VOPAGU-2260 file (C-alpha; in pm, 1 decimal, decimal comma):
REM VOPAGU-2260
SITE   aa  ch    i         X         Y         Z
SITE  MET   A    0   -8642,7     981,4    4217,3
SITE  SER   A    1   -8320,4     888,6    3986,5
SITE  HIS   A    2   -8041,5    1074,5    3897,3
SITE  LEU   A    3   -7891,0    1091,9    3536,2
SITE  PRO   A    4   -7573,4    1254,1    3582,8
SITE  ILE   A    5   -7415,2    1137,2    3232,2
SITE  THR   A    6   -7736,9    1253,7    3059,8
SITE  LEU   A    7   -7781,6    1569,2    3242,1
SITE  GLY   A    8   -7409,0    1673,7    3137,9
SITE  VAL   A    9   -7397,8    1566,8    2765,6
SITE  ALA   A   10   -7766,5    1750,0    2758,3
SITE  ILE   A   11   -7596,2    2077,3    2902,3
SITE  VAL   A   12   -7315,5    2029,4    2612,7
SITE  LEU   A   13   -7569,5    1975,4    2339,9
SITE  GLY   A   14   -7770,6    2246,5    2435,5
SITE  VAL   A   15   -7471,7    2488,7    2393,9
SITE  LEU   A   16   -7409,7    2366,8    2049,2
SITE  PHE   A   17   -7728,8    2398,2    1958,7
SITE  LEU   A   18   -7738,8    2759,2    2095,4
SITE  GLY   A   19   -7402,5    2819,5    1855,5
SITE  LEU   A   20   -7607,4    2651,1    1539,4
SITE  SER   A   21   -7854,6    2891,4    1617,4
SITE  ILE   A   22   -7655,2    3175,4    1642,2
SITE  ARG   A   23   -7476,8    3058,0    1310,2
SITE  VAL   A   24   -7846,8    3074,7    1154,1
SITE  ILE   A   25   -7951,1    3413,8    1268,8
SITE  MET   A   26   -7584,7    3548,8    1111,3
SITE  GLN   A   27   -7659,7    3372,4     818,7
SITE  ARG   A   28   -7979,9    3541,0     802,4
SITE  GLY   A   29   -7839,1    3882,4     874,6
SITE  ARG   A   30   -7615,5    3837,7     614,9
SITE  THR   A   31   -7841,7    3760,2     322,1
SITE  LYS   A   32   -8127,7    3957,3     453,0
SITE  VAL   A   33   -8381,8    3622,0     448,8
SITE  SER   A   34   -8590,8    3628,1     759,3
SITE  LEU   A   35   -8801,8    3318,8     673,4
SITE  GLY   A   36   -8712,8    3022,2     475,5
SITE  ALA   A   37   -8364,8    2961,5     316,5
SITE  GLY   A   38   -8433,0    3221,3      23,0
SITE  SER   A   39   -8391,5    3098,0    -335,9
SITE  ALA   A   40   -8218,1    2775,6    -220,6
SITE  GLY   A   41   -8431,3    2492,2    -230,2
SITE  GLY   A   42   -8367,6    2098,4    -182,0
SITE  PHE   A   43   -8016,7    1972,3    -326,6
SITE  GLN   A   44   -7982,0    1609,5    -480,5
SITE  PHE   A   45   -7747,6    1399,4    -327,6
SITE  GLY   A   46   -7410,3    1465,3    -433,3
SITE  ASN   A   47   -7452,0    1839,0    -492,0
SITE  GLU   A   48   -7441,1    1961,7    -145,3
SITE  CYS   A   49   -7166,1    2210,8    -242,7
SITE  ASP   A   50   -7404,8    2403,6    -438,4
SITE  ALA   A   51   -7602,4    2500,0    -116,2
SITE  SER   A   52   -7604,3    2835,3       9,7
SITE  PRO   A   53   -7422,2    2881,0     330,8
SITE  LEU   A   54   -7768,9    2983,3     493,8
SITE  PHE   A   55   -7925,8    2677,1     359,4
SITE  VAL   A   56   -7647,5    2447,5     517,3
SITE  ALA   A   57   -7684,6    2632,8     872,4
SITE  ILE   A   58   -8052,6    2578,9     855,9
SITE  ARG   A   59   -8024,0    2214,4     772,2
SITE  ALA   A   60   -7736,4    2159,7    1039,2
SITE  GLN   A   61   -7937,3    2329,9    1320,7
SITE  ALA   A   62   -8231,0    2115,7    1188,7
SITE  ASN   A   63   -8071,9    1789,0    1186,7
SITE  PHE   A   64   -7925,5    1854,1    1534,2
SITE  ALA   A   65   -8293,2    1925,7    1677,6
SITE  GLU   A   66   -8426,1    1638,7    1533,1
SITE  TYR   A   67   -8152,6    1355,8    1592,9
SITE  VAL   A   68   -8032,6    1489,4    1955,4
SITE  PRO   A   69   -8352,5    1427,5    2139,4
SITE  PHE   A   70   -8364,6    1078,2    2038,1
SITE  SER   A   71   -7992,4    1054,5    2160,7
SITE  LEU   A   72   -8057,8    1202,9    2485,6
SITE  ILE   A   73   -8343,4     956,7    2540,0
SITE  LEU   A   74   -8111,2     660,4    2441,6
SITE  ILE   A   75   -7835,6     775,5    2697,3
SITE  GLY   A   76   -8105,6     837,6    2951,2
SITE  LEU   A   77   -8250,4     479,6    2887,4
SITE  ASN   A   78   -7910,5     324,9    2918,9
SITE  GLU   A   79   -7810,1     502,4    3197,2
SITE  GLU   A   80   -8137,5     415,5    3404,1
SITE  ALA   A   81   -8096,2      73,0    3355,2
SITE  GLY   A   82   -7732,1      66,2    3488,3
SITE  ALA   A   83   -7576,6       2,6    3150,4
SITE  PRO   A   84   -7170,4      30,2    3217,9
SITE  ARG   A   85   -7076,9     396,7    3170,7
SITE  ALA   A   86   -6837,1     308,6    2883,4
SITE  ILE   A   87   -7170,7     215,6    2727,4
SITE  VAL   A   88   -7351,3     510,3    2818,1
SITE  LEU   A   89   -7086,7     742,4    2714,5
SITE  ALA   A   90   -7036,5     573,8    2377,1
SITE  THR   A   91   -7376,6     685,3    2252,5
SITE  PRO   A   92   -7306,8    1064,6    2237,0
SITE  ALA   A   93   -6928,5     994,3    2138,0
SITE  SER   A   94   -7071,2     754,6    1834,1
SITE  SER   A   95   -7310,5    1045,6    1753,4
SITE  PHE   A   96   -7045,3    1310,1    1736,3
SITE  GLY   A   97   -6800,8    1084,2    1545,4
SITE  LEU   A   98   -7055,1    1049,1    1279,8
SITE  THR   A   99   -7100,9    1431,9    1246,2
SITE  ALA   A  100   -6752,3    1527,5    1285,1
SITE  HIS   A  101   -6704,8    1396,7     928,5
SITE  ARG   A  102   -6893,9    1673,9     787,4
SITE  PRO   A  103   -6623,6    1947,9     889,8
SITE  GLU   A  104   -6900,7    2229,1     751,8
SITE  LEU   A  105   -7097,5    2138,2    1049,4
SITE  LEU   A  106   -6841,2    2162,4    1316,3
SITE  PRO   A  107   -6828,5    2478,3    1556,4
SITE  SER   A  108   -6609,4    2761,5    1434,4
SITE  LYS   A  109   -6339,1    2707,7    1701,3
SITE  TRP   A  110   -6212,2    2430,2    1471,7
SITE  GLY   A  111   -6201,2    2670,0    1152,8
SITE  HIS   A  112   -6441,1    2909,1     992,1
SITE  PRO   A  113   -6748,2    2708,0     867,5
SITE  GLU   A  114   -6713,5    2836,5     544,1
SITE  LEU   A  115   -6378,0    2788,2     473,1
SITE  ALA   A  116   -6414,6    2418,5     609,8
SITE  ARG   A  117   -6693,0    2391,3     371,0
SITE  ALA   A  118   -6492,3    2493,9      87,5
SITE  ARG   A  119   -6216,6    2256,1     147,9
SITE  TYR   A  120   -6466,6    1987,9     200,1
SITE  CYS   A  121   -6642,1    2062,0    -144,2
SITE  ASN   A  122   -6274,4    2067,4    -313,1
SITE  ARG   A  123   -6196,7    1729,6    -219,0
SITE  LEU   A  124   -6520,7    1620,5    -301,8
SITE  ARG   A  125   -6438,9    1761,9    -644,0
SITE  ARG   A  126   -6130,7    1605,2    -656,3
SITE  VAL   A  127   -6217,7    1256,9    -603,7
SITE  ARG   A  128   -6523,0    1274,5    -814,8
SITE  ALA   A  129   -6277,9    1394,3   -1097,1
SITE  SER   A  130   -6068,3    1098,8   -1044,3
């Protein structure tokens, strides 16, 4: 039986993050009194992400996480099982986090309130488009 300590550690951390994203969705559902779906918020065209409701953003953040994390864990486990160097095995989750970190509204609230981070992000985006 093989042991995959890096994969297990990453899975635990990602499980806690997923729990946090799930709690954000539950809290947004409570605030908006929407129990199923995203309420009146439908899909948004590329470039109009700032028009999305906080519930829609929370739902998509959780769904994207649920879609991509299992594939990343499989890649980490396969690299680790194949005997890849530790640096390469650790680079997979680090690069995945790096791709998410540029979207501040998706980060946990310990780095700032998600709605405020999203507002700052959208204001920056509008200034860039206006110039």
